[in-house]
C-alpha positions in Angstrom: 4.4 24.2 18.8 4.0 22.8 22.5 0.5 23.1 24.2 1.9 22.4 27.5 5.3 23.1 29.8 7.1 22.1 32.6 9.7 24.1 33.7 13.3 21.8 34.2 16.3 23.8 36.2 19.8 23.3 36.0 22.6 24.4 37.6 25.5 25.7 36.0 28.9 26.8 38.1 30.5 28.8 36.8 34.0 30.2 37.7 34.4 34.0 36.9 37.8 35.0 35.3 37.2 38.8 36.1 37.9 39.2 40.2 38.3 35.9 40.9 34.1 35.7 41.3 32.1 32.6 40.8 27.9 32.8 40.2 25.9 30.6 39.7 23.9 30.8 36.1 20.1 29.0 36.2 18.2 28.4 32.5 15.1 27.2 32.3 14.2 24.1 29.5 10.5 23.9 28.6 9.0 20.5 27.4 6.2 18.8 26.3 3.5 16.2 28.0 2.1 15.7 24.9 2.8 13.4 22.5 2.2 14.0 19.0 -0.9 13.4 18.1 -1.6 9.9 16.7 -2.5 9.4 12.2 -2.3 7.4 9.8 -2.0 7.9 5.4 -1.9 6.1 2.6 0.1 6.6 -0.6 -2.7 6.9 -2.7 -6.5 5.9 -1.7 -7.4 4.6 -4.9 -5.1 2.0 -6.9 -6.2 -0.1 -10.3 -4.9 -4.4 -10.2 -4.4 -5.1 -13.8 -5.1 -8.3 -15.1 -4.5 -9.7 -18.8 -5.3 -13.1 -20.2 -3.2 -14.0 -23.6 -5.0 -17.5 -25.3 -2.3 -19.2 -27.3 -3.1 -21.3 -30.1 -0.6 -23.8 -31.3 -2.6 -24.8 -34.5 -4.7 -28.2 -32.5 -7.7 -26.0 -31.9 -6.7 -26.5 -28.2 -5.8 -23.1 -26.5 -4.3 -22.8 -23.6 -5.3 -19.2 -21.2 -1.8 -17.4 -20.0 -3.1 -15.2 -17.0 -0.9 -12.4 -15.8 -2.2 -10.2 -12.5 -0.4 -7.4 -11.4 -1.7 -5.8 -8.2 -1.9 -2.5 -6.7 1.2 -2.2 -3.8 -0.3 0.2 -1.6 2.1 2.1 1.2 0.7 2.9 4.2 2.5 4.8 7.4 1.8 6.5 10.6 3.3 9.7 12.9 2.7 10.2 16.8 2.7 6.8 17.4 2.9 4.9 20.8 5.5 1.7 21.2 3.7 -0.9 18.4 2.3 0.0 15.8 -0.4 -3.4 14.3 -2.8 -3.2 11.4 -5.8 -4.6 10.3 -6.3 -4.0 6.1 -9.9 -5.2 5.6 -9.1 -8.0 3.6 -8.7 -10.5 6.8 -4.4 -9.8 6.7 -2.6 -7.8 9.1 0.6 -6.4 9.5 2.9 -4.8 12.1 4.9 -1.6 11.2 5.2 2.4 11.3 5.9 1.8 7.5 3.9 -1.4 5.8 2.8 -1.5 2.6 0.0 -4.0 1.2 -1.4 -5.6 -2.2 -4.8 -6.7 -2.7 -6.5 -9.6 -4.9 -9.9 -8.4 -5.9 -11.5 -5.5 -6.3 -13.8 -3.8 -4.0 -13.5 -1.0 -0.8 -11.2 -2.1 2.4 -11.7 -0.2 5.8 -7.8 -0.6 7.1 -7.6 0.0 10.8 -4.2 1.3 12.3 -3.4 0.9 15.8 -0.4 1.9 17.7 -0.2 0.7 22.2 1.5 0.8 25.0 1.8 0.0 28.7 -0.5 3.0 29.4 -2.8 4.3 26.4 -4.4 2.6 23.6 -4.9 4.4 19.7 -6.9 3.5 16.8 -7.4 5.8 13.4 -8.6 4.0 9.8 -8.6 5.1 6.3 -10.6 4.1 3.3 -9.3 2.9 0.4 -10.4 1.4 -3.2 -8.9 -1.1 -5.1 -10.8 -1.2 -9.4 -9.1 -3.5 -12.2 -8.0 -2.9 -15.0 -8.8 -6.1 -18.0 -7.3 -6.5 -21.2 -8.1 -10.0 -23.2 -7.3 -11.0 -26.4 -8.1 -14.5 -28.1 -7.1 -17.5 -30.4 -8.2 -16.4 -34.5 -11.9 -17.0 -34.8 -11.6 -19.6 -37.2 -12.4 -23.6 -37.0 -12.1 -25.9 -39.7 -13.9 -28.4 -37.5 -17.1 -26.6 -36.9 -18.8 -25.0 -40.1 -20.8 -22.6 -38.8 -17.3 -21.2 -37.8 -16.0 -20.4 -34.0 -16.9 -18.8 -31.0 -15.0 -16.5 -28.3 -15.5 -16.2 -25.1 -14.0 -13.5 -22.8 -14.3 -13.5 -19.2 -15.3 -9.4 -17.5 -13.8 -10.8 -13.8 -17.1 -9.1 -12.4 -17.3 -9.7 -8.8 -20.1 -9.8 -5.8 -20.4 -5.5 -5.3 -21.4 -3.1 -6.1 -19.4 -1.1 -9.4 -19.4 -0.4 -13.5 -17.8 -1.5 -15.9 -16.7 0.0 -19.5 -14.8 -1.0 -22.0 -14.6 -2.1 -25.7 -14.2 -5.0 -28.4 -12.0 -4.9 -31.4 -12.0 -7.8 -34.0 -9.5 -7.7 -36.1 -8.2 -9.3 -39.7 -5.7 -12.0 -39.2 -5.3 -14.9 -41.5 -3.6 -15.6 -45.1 -7.3 -15.1 -46.2 -8.2 -11.9 -48.4 -9.0 -8.4 -46.8 -11.7 -7.8 -45.4 -11.7 -4.6 -46.7 -11.5 -5.9 -50.1 -15.1 -8.7 -50.0 -17.7 -8.1 -52.3 -20.8 -7.3 -50.9 -22.1 -10.7 -50.5 -19.1 -11.8 -49.2 -19.0 -9.3 -46.1 -17.9 -10.4 -42.1 -20.0 -11.4 -40.0 -19.3 -11.0 -36.3 -22.1 -11.2 -33.5 -20.8 -9.7 -30.0 -23.3 -10.4 -26.8 -23.0 -9.6 -23.3 -24.1 -12.5 -21.1 -24.9 -12.4 -17.6 -24.6 -15.9 -15.8 -24.9 -17.9 -12.7 -22.7 -20.5 -11.4 -21.1 -20.9 -15.4 -24.8 -21.1 -17.1 -26.2 -18.1 -19.1 -29.1 -16.6 -17.4 -29.4 -13.4 -19.8 -27.6 -11.6 -22.2 -27.6 -8.1 -24.8 -27.1 -8.8 -28.6 -24.2 -5.9 -28.8 -23.9 -6.1 -32.1 -24.6 -8.3 -34.7 -23.8 -7.4 -38.3 -21.5 -7.5 -41.3 -18.7 -5.4 -41.9 -16.1 -4.4 -44.4 -13.5 -3.0 -42.2 -9.7 -4.9 -41.2 -10.7 -3.7 -37.9 -14.5 -3.5 -36.1 -14.5 -1.9 -32.4 -18.3 -2.0 -30.4 -18.4 -0.2 -27.1 -20.0 -1.0 -24.0 -21.3 0.6 -20.7 -22.3 -1.2 -17.2 -23.3 1.8 -14.9 -23.7 0.5 -11.2 -24.0 -3.2 -11.5 -24.4 -5.3 -8.4 -23.8 -9.5 -8.3 -25.0 -11.5 -6.3 -22.0 -14.5 -4.9 -21.8 -16.7 -7.3 -22.9 -14.5 -10.4 -20.8 -13.4 -13.4 -20.5 -11.1 -16.9 -19.2 -12.3 -19.6 -18.7 -11.7 -23.6 -19.2 -13.8 -26.3 -18.5 -13.2 -29.8 -19.5 -15.7 -32.4 -18.7 -15.8 -36.5 -20.6 -18.4 -38.8 -18.3 -17.6 -42.0 -15.5 -20.1 -42.4 -13.6 -18.5 -44.6 -12.9 -15.5 -41.8 -9.7 -15.5 -39.8 -10.6 -12.4 -36.8 -8.9 -12.0 -33.9 -10.4 -10.1 -31.0 -9.8 -8.4 -28.2 -11.1 -6.8 -25.3 -10.0 -3.7 -22.5 -12.5 -2.8 -19.8 -12.1 -0.9 -16.8 -14.0 -1.9 -13.8 -14.3 1.1 -10.7 -16.2 -0.1 -7.8 -18.9 2.0 -6.6 
């Protein structure tokens, strides 16, 4: 509905067939003096980036990390725009257009600003969005014939210098040609340590043991959860998995979800 109107008169000369007379007919066409309100929206205000790390070993104990990062694509649009529309995505990137998409390389909270302008007017609106992280890592077998104490595995949880909550689990599966874990006698049970470590510029500054025990199942799952974790620049978070039995072949993996607070 238009809120305000002006009258525009159009005169039409109509030749009447009846009595060979002419009549003057007028119409009033109502037009709006106000444009539609400028608004901006996004298809989803929260999205997840997906990080996957697969450790590949060609048999030389020199593992190669194969990393895949799939970025969530946000679609932004406006209504009631003027001549031009520009976007500031809050991560140093910008764009133009009434409909536009954008991806964020890092999780976090972002303020997206859209501006429309004409020679007579400038309007600006903003949208808050959140980018979280879904992580998966699969490490090589935790067995190494070159070390009498077995092997350790490090899984980086890709924690960033912001306030976040991280929840997930570590899974250790029997893998290889040695006898099944479930068939071991009590003196040959498998032994694994799972340690959460806080780092500063790559050096471990604190740690918490999540699991340190023997087991006789072919699959072991260890859950972990950190609420409202706040890290400074240069700080990090990682999982360290250790086995001290040379004969064991265990394939570890981890899945986790990082939600930005």
